[in-house]
N, C-alpha and C positions, 0 to 999 in steps of 0.2 A: 378776582377769582379766588375761590377757597380750595379748589381741588382740580386735579387733572381731569376728572370726570366732568366737572362743570365747564372747564375750558373746552373739552371735546364736544359737549352738548351745544355750546355756542357756535360750533362749526359743523353742526349736524348735516346740513345740506351738502357742504363740500365733502365731508367724509363719505356720505352716501354716493356721491358722484365718483369719488376715488375708488370705492369698492366695485361699482359697476364697471368702471374703466379697467380695473385690474383683471376682472373676469374676461372682459373683451380682449385684453392684451395677451392672455394665455390661451386663447382659442386656437386650435390647430386641427388639421385633417386627421391626425392619428388619435383615435378615440381614447386609447389607454393613457397616452401622454396627457391629453386634455383632462381626463378624469383625475389623474394624480396632481396635476398643476392646480386644478380647481380646489381639490381637497386642501392643499396647502394655503391657498388664498382665503378660502372660506373659514379657515381656523381662526381668522381675525387678527387683531393687533391694534396698536395705538395709532398707526399711520402717521407717526410724527414726521418722518422724512418727507413724504409728499405734501403734508400740510406746511411744513417749514419751507419747502420749495415754492408752493403757491403764495404764501404770505410774503416771502422775500421778493417775489416777482411783483407783488402788489405795492411794495414800498416804492418801486421805481417805474412802474408802468400803470397806466389807466386802462389797459386792455383787459377784457374779461379773463378770468382765471383759466378758462378752457384753453387759452393760448399756450399755457405752460404745462398742461395736463400730461402730455406725453413724457416730458422730463420728470415730472412728479411721479408718474407711474414707474418710470425707469429706476428711480432711486429706491422705491419700495421693492421692486423685483430683485435688485442687487442685495438689499438687506435680507429678503426672504431666502434667496439662494444661499447666502452666507449662513443663515440659521439652519438650513437643511444640512449643510456640510458640517456645521458645529455639532449637530445632533448625531451625525455619523461618527465623528471623532470621539464624542463623549459617550457613545453607546446609549444615548438617552431614549427612554421609552415613551415619555409624555412631554408635550409642550402645549401651553394654553389650555390645559385640561383635556387634551385629546391625544390619541396615540400618534407618535411621530411618524412622518412619512416613511422613514427607513424601517421602522418597526412594522408598519402596516403593509408596505409594498415590497420591502427588501432593500438592502443597501445598494445593489446595482441600479435599481429603478430610481432610488433617491438621488444618486449621483447624476443620472441622466436628467432628471427634472431640474436639479440645481444648475447644471450646465445650460439647459434650455432657458431657464429664467435669466441667467447672466447674458446669454446671447440676445434675448428679446430686449433686455434693458439697454444694451449697447445700440441696438437698432433704433430704439425710441430716442435715445440721447442724440444720435447722429442727425436727427431731423433739425437740430438747432445749430448745426455747423460744426466744423472741425475742432474749434476751441472748447466748446461744451463737451463734445464727444471725448476729447483728450482728458478733460478734468474728471469726467465720470469714470473713465478707465483707470486714471491715476488713483481715484478713491478706492477702487476695487483692489488695486495693487497694494495699497496701504492696509486694507483689510487682511490680505494674505500675509503681509509682513507682520502685522500685529498678532495674528493667530499663531504664526510660527514662533515669534518671540515669546508668546505666552506658553506655548507647548514646551519649548526647550527649558523653560524656567519652572515647570510644574514641580512642586515640592522643594523648590530652592529657598530654604529658610534664610539664606544670606542675600536674597535679591534686594537691591537697593530701591529706594522710593523712585529714583530717576527712571529705572527700568519699568516699574509699574506705570508711571506716567507716560512713558513711550508706548507701552502696550495699549493703554486706553486711548491715547492720542490716535494711534493707527486704526484700532478696531472700531472706535465710536466717533471721536471728535472730528477727525479728518473727513469722515464721510458726511457728518452734519454740515461741515464747511462746504463740501461739494454741493449740497442741496442749495444753499443760499448763494454761493458764488456762481454756480451754473445758471440759476434763475436770473441773477443780476446781469450776467453776460448776455443771456438770451433777450433780456429787455433793453439791451444797449446802454446800460448805465456807465457812468464815468468810473475811473479807477478808484477814486476815494470812496465812493459809496460801495462799490464792489468789495473793496478791502474791509470796510467797516462791517458789512453784512457777513463776510467770511469770518472775521474775528468774533463777531457776535455768536455765530453758530458754533464755532470751534470751542469757545469757552463754555457755552451752554452744554455742548456734548461732553466736555470734561466733567462738569458738575453732574450731568445726568448719570454718567457711568459710576462716579463715586457714590452717589445716592443709591444707585442700584446695588452696589456692593455693601452698603450699610443695610439696606432692606433685606439682603440675602441673609443677614444675621439677625436683624431686629424685627423684620416684618412678620406678618401673619399670612400663612399660605392662602387663606380664603380671600383676603383683601388685595394681595399683590398678584394673585393668579398664577403662582409658580412655587415650586418646592424651595424651602429655605435651607440654608447651609449647603447649597449645591456647590459653591466654590470650594469649601473645605473637603467635601466628599470627592471632588475631582482634583484635589491638590493644587488648585489655583491660588496664587498668592495675591491677596488684595490689600488695599490700603489699611483697613482695620487690623489685618493680620500683621502687616509690617510694623505698624505703630505699637501693637501689643508686644511683639518680639523685641522692640526697642525699649519697652517700659521697665518697670521694676522687675528684678530677676525672678521673683516668685510668680508673677504673671507670665513672664516669658517662658519659664521652665514648664509651667503647667500647660501652656498652649502647645509647646513642643511635644509634650507627652501625648496630648490628645491628637495632634496631627500625625504622630508616629503610630499610635495604637488604634486610632479610629474613635467612634462614638461610644464604645463599650463603657458602661457605667457613668456616662455623662448625659444628663438631660439637656434639652434645648435651653431650659431656663438657666441651668448652671453655666452653660457656654455663654449665654447672653450676659450674665452677671460678670463673667470673666472679662469680656470685652468692655463692658461699661465701667467696671471698677478700675481697669487699667488706664482709662481715659482715652482709649483709642477711638471710640465711637464719637465722642465729642470733638476730638482732634480732626477726625475725618470729616465731620460735619462742617467745621470751620473752614477746612480746605475747599469743600464744595461750595460753600457760601462765597468765598473769595472769587471763585471762577464765575459764579452768578453775577457778582458785582462787576467783574470785568466785562461780562457779556452785555450787561445793561449800559455800561459806559460806551462800548463800541456801537451799540444800537443808537444811542443818542447822537453819534457822529454822522448818522445817515441823513439827518435833517427831519423836518416835519413831514408827516404822512398820516392819512386817515387810518391806516392799519398798523401804525406804530404800537398802539396800546395792546393790540392782540398779540403781537410778537413779544412785547414786554411781559404780558401775562404768561406766555409760554415759558419764558426764562424763570419767572417767579414760582410757577407751580412745580418746577424741578425740585426746588428746596421745600416747598410746602407739602410734598409727599411725605416728608419726615416730621411734620408738625406734631403728630400724635405721639412721637417717640421722645420728645424733649419737653 
């Protein structure tokens, strides 16, 4: 596979099925709630979490993927609900090229929709038994912990790398792990395969978030579908920022000045050059690549499967999103 878009195209039928099931899942008697929930779902998304759930299930089960669809939809609803709440916290006005739910319908309504999606997700997950239900809930707890840890460290220029890794572990990687482990449990897999799939998804999630943080600096808005430098504007401390602050004093001091004073007098290209020249982009890329290699090693431990290559491709396209930058 050469890109995330090509990988998604290869799964076109499953993604269409996921989108239909998502709309069915948020259907309810209250017309206004249904309208707002559908607005959020129809905004789109990569649907990585439900696809990861479906493919993980296929590694250990020959049953049709529809058997795991409820859990797959549940994972996406948790993710979507968390994005709604993130947009409220960040006072964001756009997401995926559309007006955010909180901007369009108001903060109160957005909170209610987020709560509704969380509740629907837990109900869907509960259909696979108490262990899967518990794992899904634990993943949501980790999301909240990660969001809180990130919030209390906004603007903390002394934040160590270990805290950053804890934040992305909780906000992204742990929930990726929930998708694969929950699917494996639902399929009745043994502990070794379950652990290997969980490790695969966790490491891929770590790589995915690091590459997202790199793209926030180096990406083009048209190609990545979102505003660049959003982390800096919101005072979030990411790995490229941490590495730049640790680098040569001239780069560190220049970045501190920008972070303190804002973008005044600094073009996007100047900022990108600062991160590149300091070596922080290359260093962050190497870190993400190590996580990808760890994810592939874990996937190999699951044994042979017809769908192994498709999951392998998913891990590889995480890094390949950055190919044009290096």
